[in-house]
N, C-alpha and C positions, 0 to 999 in steps of 0.2 A: 349822903352821896346816893344817887338813884343808880339802880342797876340798868342794864340795858334794856330789859323788858319794859320797865316803868318808863324809860325815856322814849321810847318809839312804839310801844305796845305789842311787840312781837316777841314770841318765844322762839329763839334761834334754835334751842335743843329739839323742839318738837318739829321744826321745819327741817332740819338736818335729819332727824331719823326719819320722817317720812320719806325725803329724797333718798336716803340709803335703802330703805325696804322697796320703793320703786324700782331702783337699781338692780337690786338684788333679786327681785320677781322678774324682771326682764333678763336677767342672766339666767336664772334657774329654767324660766319657761322656754329660752334657747337651748338649754341643754335637753330639756324635755322633747323638744322638737327634734333635735338631731337623733336622740334616741329611737324616737318613733318614726321618723320619715327617712333618715339617712343612716339605717343600722351598719351599713357596710363601712362608711367612714368612722364610726364609732368603734365599730369591731377592730379596725385596723390600729386604732390609737390605743385601745385598750385589749390587748391580746387574751387576756384571761376571760373575758366575757363569754368565750365558747363553753365554760365550764357549766354544769347543771345549775341552773338559778341565776345565772349572770344576767342576763335579759330581764328577768323579773326584778332583781334587784337595782338595775340600771333604771327601771321604770319607777319602782316604789319610791326611791330615795330622792329625786327630784320633786316627786308628787308630795312625799313629806314635808319636803322644804317649803313648797308653795302653801300648803296648809298652814304650817307654822308661820309663814310671812303674813298670810292674811289674818292669821288669829293674833298676831303681834300689832297689825295695823288697827285691829278692833280692841287692843289692849286687855287681851286674855292672859291669864297668869300662865296656863298650861302650855301657851305658844312658846313661850322662852325656854321651857324644858324640852318641848319637842324640838326646837331649832338647834339646841345645843345637842340633843341624842343624834339627830338627822346630819349634822355637820361633822361629828366624831365618827358616824356611820359611813359617812361618805369618804372621809379621810381614809378609813380602814378599809374600804373598798377601792379606792385608788390604789394603795399598795398591794392588796390583794390580787387584783386585776391586772398589775402592771402597766398602771396609767402612766401618761407623760409626767414627767419630772416637773415641767413648767406648770401644769394644773394642779401638781400637788403643792408646789411652792405657793402658787396663787390662793389656794385654800386655806392655807395656814396663815396667811398675813390677816 
């Protein structure tokens, strides 16, 4: 019995991974856009960012995620570790900066 790839000549796992990476890049780029160009809205949603280093972390974390996603697109092994670290760091940031519960719940899915 032939697998799906042999039957139609398409690796659906690769296609799904690429679609997921593109969606994650769009989401992360939007987060970075909000931090850089609509700081007042971001600060209203995350009351703890007024602490020292809050804005720097709000810029560094999505930048790390973008770099990791680009590395994952290029099949770099380090990208997986960087993605895992940046994701955990973002979850900690959400809790520490008292971010919206909906954002924290979406990040854990």
